N, C-alpha and C positions, 0 to 999 in steps of 0.2 A: 504494499499499499504506499502511495506517495504521501508526502506531508502536505497539509493545507497550505495554500499560497497566501491565504488571509485568515487570521484567527481573531475573533472579536469576543470579548467577555465583559458584561456589565457596562456596556457603552451608554452613556447618558449625555444629553445636551440640555443645559439649563439656562434659562434667560431670567435675569433679575428684573422684576417689575415692581411698581408701587404696591401691587396687591400680593406680592410674595413671589417665590420662584415658580416659573412655568417650565415644566419638563416637556420639551418638544420631542425628545427621545428619552425613554425611561428604562434603563437597565436591560438592554437587549444584547443578545449574543448569538453568534453563528460562526461556522467555519465555511470557507470557500475552497474547493479543491481545484487543482490545475485543470483547465479547459472546461470547467463546470459553468453552466448557465443558471444563475439564481435570479428569480424575480421577486421584487418586493411590491406588493399591491395593497391598495386601500384608498379610502376617500381622501380628499384634500384636507391637509392638516393632520394626517395620521403620523407623520414623521419620516416619510420615505426620503424626500429630497434632503431633509436635514441630516439624515444618516449618511448619505454619500458625501455631502459637504463636510461632515465631521471626519469621514475617512480621509479626505483630502486636506484636512485641517484648514478649511476655508470659513469656519464660523467666526464671525466678528463680534467684539463686545457690543452689548452686554451678554452675549452668549458665552457659555463656558463648557468645555468638553472634559469629561472624565471617563475613565475606564479601568477595569482591573488589568486588562491588557488589550492592545490593538496592534497586532503584529502583521507586518507585510514581509513575506519571505523570511520570517524569523526575527525581523528587526522591529523594535517598538517605535511605531510612528509618532507617538506622543513625546518620545524622548529625542527625536531628531532635532538638530539645530536648524536655524533658518536656512543656512547654506545646504545642509544635507537634505532638507525638505525640498528645496529648489531643484536639486539634482535628482530627487526621487520622482517628483511630479512629471508625468508624461513619459519618463524613462522606464519606471517600474509600475506606476499606477496612473492611468490617464482618465480624463473626464470628457464624455460627450454631453455638452450642456443641453438644457431644455429649450432655450430659445437661441437658435443659430444667428438670427439677425442681430440680436443684442449682445452676442458673445464674440462675433467677429468684429475687428476694428474697421469702422466704416471709411476711414481715410487712407487705408493701406490696401494694396492689391493682395490677392490671395497668395501670390508667390512671395511677397514681402513678409507675410505672416508666417509662412513656412520658414523663411530665412531667419526670422526672429526666434522661432522655436529652436532651430538648429544652433544658432549662435548662443542661446541661453545655456546650452549643454556642451559648448565648446566644440561643435561640429561645423564642418563646412557645408554650405548649400550649393547646389548647382541645378540647372534647369532640367537635366535628365533625371535626377533624383526626385524632383518635385513632379515631373511628368509621370514617372513610374507610380508614385503614390496616388496621384489623381486617377490614373488608369485603373488602379486596384479597386477604386470605388465607382468606376464606370463614368468618369469624367474625362473630356478631352484635354490635351495639354494646354490649349489656349486659355483655359479657365484661370491659369496662374497669372495672367495679365489683367484679369477683370477685378472690379471692385465688388464687394458683397451685394450692393444694391442692384447690380447688373445680373444677378443670378436669381433663379426661382427658389422657392422655399425648400424643395427637395434637393436642389443642387447645393444650397448652403449647408443643409444637414449632412450631405455627403462629404463636403469639405471638412466639416467638424470631425467626421469619422476618420478622414484621411490624416488630419492633425493628431488625432488620438492614437493612431497606430504608427505614426511616423518613426518612433524610437523603439518599437517592438516591446510594449509594456507587458507585464505579467498579468495585470488586472485592468479591465476596462469598466468604468462606471458610466452607465448610460442613463441619464436622468430624463425620462419621458422624451426620447429623441424623435417621436412621431406625433407629439401632441398637437402641433399646429398644421398638420398635413392632411390632405384628403385620403380616403381609404386606399385608393390605388397606389399613391405615392408612399403611404405608410408601409404597405407590403413590400414595395421595392427597397425602401431604406432599411427595413428589418432584414430582408434577404441579404443586402449588402453588408450590414453589420455582422450577421451570422457567418457569412463567407469569410470576411477578413479576420474575424476572431479565430476561425478554424485555421486559416493560413498562418497566423503568427503564434498559434498555440496558447492564446490568452484565456483566462477565465473572465466571466462577465457578470456584472450585477445590473439587471434591467429594472428600472423604476417605471411604474405605470398604474393607470386606473382600470385598464381594459383586461378583464379576466379572460376573455376569448383570445386576445392577442397573446397573453401569457401562456395559455394552454398550448399554443402552436410553436412557441419559441423556447421556453425555459425547460430545464431538467427538474428543477426544484423550486418551490414557491414558498414565500413567507408572507403571511397576511398581517398587516399592521393596523392597529386601532388605538387612538389616543396615545401615541408614542410607544406602544408596546407591541411585541410580537405575540399574536394570539393563536396562530397556527402555522406550522411549517411541515413540509413533507414533500416527497416526490409528486410532481404535478399530476400524474395519472391517479395516484392514490388520493390526493386531496379532492380532485374533481369527482372521482368515483364514490368516495365516502367522506365528505367533509364532516369534521367533528365539532367545529365551533359554530354557534348560531350565526355569527357575523359572516363567516365564510359561506354558509348555506344561503344566506340572503343575498350576498354578492353574486353567487352563481345563479340563484333564482331570478335575479334581475336581468340576466342575459336573454335576448330575444330567441325564440325557438324557430327552427327551420321546419319542424315537423307538425306543429300544432298552432292554431290561432288562439291567442289568449291576451288578456289585458296586461298592460305593462305594470309591473309591481316594483315600486321603489322601496327603500328602507325608511320606515317612518322615524321621525325625530331627528335630532342633530347630535353630533359628537359632543362630549362634555367639555367644559372650559378647562384649559390646562392649569389655571390658577385656582380652580374651585371644583375639583373632582368629587363625584359622589363617593361615599364609602363602599367598600366591597368591589365587585367586578365593575370595571369601567363601562361595560356594555349593558349593565343591568337595566338602565333607564329605557333602553330600546328593545330589549330582548323579550319575546313573547313567552319564554319559558322560565324567566327569572323568578326565584322564590326568596324566602327570608335569608337563606344561607348566601345567596348571591348578593343580597343587599348588605351583608355584614362582613363577608370574607372574600378577599380577592384571590382567585384561583391562580396557582402557579403553572407555568408552562411545563408540561410533563409528557412522557412518552405514552402514546395511546395506540401505537401500531408500529410496524416495521419502518424505522426512520421517520416516523410520523408523530409530531408533538402537538398538543393543544392546551390552551389555558381555559378550561371550562370544567366546572364541577361535575357535569353530566356527560363528558366527552365519551366515556366508555359505553354509554347507553345509546349514543347517536347512531 
């Protein structure tokens, strides 16, 4: 068995507010194996994007990151100096951001932005190298002379993928890379991301809202709610037999191709991060919640083969 490329234990991100600390991420942990595809899914505000920003150490004050350990290829990311962190970003762990237009520099050509990346890591840039990277994501070489505003949304997202793989990282963090794209382009961008990930042998963490998209792309899924992981497991196992009520309701909200039925959303809203209810964080929206749920927060525990859930009644699901 190979060692995990990423090991996370008790990762929390806390923001200081006038109402007290707000835990955007609350003591989550997982391992990521080489070449594995892990999906993190949940509603807006569940802590998915904050998790990947914490992994890149891009949380700004008043945000604070803490963890028992956060190891990338055996090295403690939280212990890296500023210079060590600069050399690690994009070389060993890279980010495909959520908004390509706001992530690319609008006053530099695409080629100049590749040159900046290479220069930051003490490497030389040349037109052939950039053209090869663009070709790997299905873009012609002349894109290097274009400015971001001259490209379509799908092209800009492919540029971000090319930048993310330019230095052959071990881990790619993809933060909702298809959120602003139409369905056809979403499929093309994800296919590109999956292909280049396999070519360079990287592991990937994909952030998203779309359970159907996750089912087609990832090997393992983690469902987040109110900053916590409430269910994790192989994607086939989770979809076939979800153990947490929130996971069941997310899957139940997907449109059916075999039957006509009314759309069913999840009633209620997530709890405030500064004023959480006692007990299970999902108990105010859960149709099966009882007195125990309102008094005692369930721990994430094994409920099947490599399948964990944080629900008092997971075994009965």
